[in-house]
LUMTIVEX-24437 format. One line per field, with one value per atom (N, C-alpha, C, O): atom name; x negated, z, y negated. Coordinates in pm, whole numbers, plus 50000, padded with zeros to 5 digits. Layout:
<pts>
atom (CA:...)
px (X:...)
pz (Z:...)
py (Y:...)
</pts>
This chain:
<pts>
atom (N:CA:C:O:N:CA:C:O:N:CA:C:O:N:CA:C:O:N:CA:C:O:N:CA:C:O:N:CA:C:O:N:CA:C:O:N:CA:C:O:N:CA:C:O:N:CA:C:O:N:CA:C:O:N:CA:C:O:N:CA:C:O:N:CA:C:O:N:CA:C:O:N:CA:C:O:N:CA:C:O:N:CA:C:O:N:CA:C:O:N:CA:C:O:N:CA:C:O:N:CA:C:O:N:CA:C:O:N:CA:C:O:N:CA:C:O:N:CA:C:O:N:CA:C:O:N:CA:C:O:N:CA:C:O:N:CA:C:O:N:CA:C:O:N:CA:C:O:N:CA:C:O:N:CA:C:O:N:CA:C:O:N:CA:C:O:N:CA:C:O:N:CA:C:O:N:CA:C:O:N:CA:C:O:N:CA:C:O:N:CA:C:O:N:CA:C:O:N:CA:C:O:N:CA:C:O:N:CA:C:O:N:CA:C:O:N:CA:C:O:N:CA:C:O:N:CA:C:O:N:CA:C:O:N:CA:C:O:N:CA:C:O:N:CA:C:O:N:CA:C:O:N:CA:C:O:N:CA:C:O:N:CA:C:O:N:CA:C:O:N:CA:C:O:N:CA:C:O:N:CA:C:O:N:CA:C:O:N:CA:C:O:N:CA:C:O:N:CA:C:O:N:CA:C:O:N:CA:C:O:N:CA:C:O:N:CA:C:O:N:CA:C:O:N:CA:C:O:N:CA:C:O:N:CA:C:O:N:CA:C:O)
px (60970:60946:60974:61065:60897:60904:61008:61056:61041:61149:61126:61209:60939:60937:60907:60887:60891:60855:61000:61015:61106:61242:61282:61329:61263:61277:61199:61232:61138:61021:61106:61175:61109:61195:61278:61283:61381:61513:61499:61593:61400:61412:61341:61356:61261:61240:61324:61311:61452:61556:61636:61668:61676:61723:61650:61715:61528:61469:61455:61447:61454:61396:61516:61510:61628:61740:61779:61890:61691:61656:61759:61799:61788:61881:61793:61679:61864:61846:61737:61637:61795:61747:61621:61549:61595:61487:61356:61256:61363:61271:61168:61183:61020:60933:60917:60972:60878:60835:60733:60725:60685:60599:60676:60632:60778:60833:60913:61001:60907:60996:61110:61132:61182:61297:61441:61511:61452:61537:61703:61791:61722:61849:61862:61960:61729:61714:61731:61793:61657:61611:61775:61803:61857:61969:62091:62200:62065:62142:62117:62201:61962:61960:61992:61999:62010:62042:62213:62268:62271:62428:62445:62508:62393:62398:62344:62429:62256:62209:62320:62374:62343:62467:62608:62667:62632:62754:62757:62860:62609:62598:62575:62555:62578:62557:62394:62361:62312:62188:62160:62086:62212:62144:62211:62171:62354:62394:62288:62217:62284:62198:62083:62047:62021:61898:61888:61788:62013:62026:62040:61994:62112:62176:62029:61999:61949:61811:61735:61620:61774:61686:61705:61625:61833:61899:61866:61841:61877:61859:61716:61688:61625:61458:61473:61465:61511:61517:61562:61491:61693:61738:61614:61574:61569:61480:61384:61347:61355:61242:61296:61231:61376:61474:61479:61430:61566:61553:61690:61717:61779:61917:61981:61990:62039:62127:62257:62310:62310:62488:62577:62686:62545:62661:62681:62794:62577:62608:62578:62593:62521:62524:62377:62344:62312:62201:62060:62052:61973:61862:61747:61719:61698:61564:61458:61433:61387:61234:61175:61204:61036:60936:60849:60814:60826:60772:60625:60600:60554:60404:60379:60380:60356:60298:60158:60141)
pz (82093:82165:82282:82274:82377:82501:82590:82580:82688:82785:82876:82921:82929:83018:83009:83112:82876:82790:82797:82834:82743:82751:82894:82926:82974:83121:83164:83280:83140:83224:83105:83171:82974:82947:82986:82992:83025:83063:83211:83258:83268:83408:83422:83506:83302:83280:83249:83295:83143:83138:83255:83293:83321:83453:83575:83666:83573:83693:83619:83682:83530:83491:83438:83414:83419:83354:83242:83218:83164:83008:82934:82964:82821:82717:82631:82587:82634:82566:82442:82414:82370:82212:82235:82143:82373:82417:82478:82528:82471:82531:82449:82332:82523:82470:82322:82352:82235:82127:82172:82112:82260:82300:82346:82314:82414:82455:82354:82394:82234:82133:82078:82113:81977:81918:82043:82075:82088:82179:82142:82229:82000:81995:82024:82050:82010:82054:82181:82229:82242:82399:82462:82558:82411:82447:82401:82458:82328:82323:82411:82448:82435:82530:82676:82751:82717:82847:82843:82931:82718:82724:82747:82842:82667:82684:82795:82859:82876:82984:83097:83168:83094:83169:83186:83285:83045:83015:83072:83108:83071:83110:83282:83337:83360:83491:83536:83646:83453:83472:83582:83673:83585:83692:83813:83910:83806:83949:83997:84095:83947:83960:84034:84140:83966:84015:84153:84226:84173:84252:84403:84516:84355:84478:84537:84654:84415:84463:84516:84552:84529:84595:84724:84815:84727:84866:84988:85108:84890:84947:84981:85089:84905:84971:85079:85169:85101:85199:85290:85390:85309:85439:85491:85607:85384:85441:85534:85645:85490:85566:85682:85730:85717:85807:85832:85925:85701:85692:85711:85728:85701:85719:85824:85808:85963:86004:85940:85925:85900:85855:85931:85892:86044:86158:86175:86173:86189:86221:86122:86133:85999:85886:85888:85803:85975:86049:85952:85945:85893:85861:85972:86050:85973:86094:86012:85893:86120:86098:86220:86338:86104:86196:86255:86205:86391:86446:86489:86536:86488:86543:86693:86730:86764:86880:86977:87073)
py (32222:32118:32224:32307:32216:32327:32270:32157:32373:32323:32238:32159:32253:32146:32039:31975:31976:31861:31770:31654:31872:31815:31785:31676:31878:31811:31710:31686:31660:31601:31472:31394:31448:31361:31281:31158:31409:31421:31355:31292:31368:31293:31129:31040:31138:31004:30911:30798:30953:30848:30849:30736:30938:30931:30862:30810:30864:30786:30639:30534:30644:30472:30396:30276:30472:30396:30360:30311:30382:30345:30444:30557:30355:30417:30568:30578:30628:30736:30708:30774:30575:30550:30473:30436:30448:30334:30449:30398:30558:30657:30679:30713:30656:30631:30761:30867:30761:30806:30945:31052:30916:31023:31159:31269:31145:31264:31317:31393:31298:31357:31263:31147:31346:31268:31258:31354:31136:31099:31166:31174:31209:31265:31422:31491:31455:31605:31640:31735:31537:31520:31519:31591:31450:31415:31546:31548:31617:31722:31855:31937:31851:31935:31919:32016:31791:31721:31776:31842:31727:31746:31930:31978:31993:32173:32172:32234:32144:32187:32162:32247:32013:31999:32089:32130:32098:32174:32340:32398:32402:32504:32500:32608:32382:32404:32409:32453:32369:32406:32296:32332:32166:32085:32080:32016:32172:32184:32310:32289:32403:32515:32477:32527:32375:32317:32236:32228:32179:32084:32199:32182:32298:32413:32479:32501:32503:32614:32488:32513:32361:32257:32260:32283:32233:32232:32352:32344:32469:32594:32607:32660:32567:32530:32508:32592:32323:32244:32296:32283:32377:32452:32561:32570:32632:32760:32670:32708:32574:32490:32418:32325:32442:32396:32231:32166:32180:32055:31987:31868:32111:32047:32134:32256:32053:32131:32112:32002:32231:32238:32199:32155:32210:32214:32060:32010:31994:31853:31730:31609:31831:31713:31637:31555:31669:31561:31625:31748:31555:31614:31634:31543:31731:31750:31702:31720:31623:31581:31632:31648:31657:31680:31559:31452:31623:31515:31528:31639:31469:31478:31418:31300:31534:31472:31488:31414)
</pts>
């Protein structure tokens, strides 16, 4: 099972809100996917991914950290 497939399966569960055991069989064994989820969560993988996403968004001038407001592009 490749990491990309595992991540897609985890995102499916989180996005849809289904129980792990109700995950479609196409993704693989639910217990294996859940083990990866728990391991990655304990290792801080999802937190690191969240921080990287915020940094990328910030580099795109998307957040004004001083006011906490999101900057939006306006078409004129």
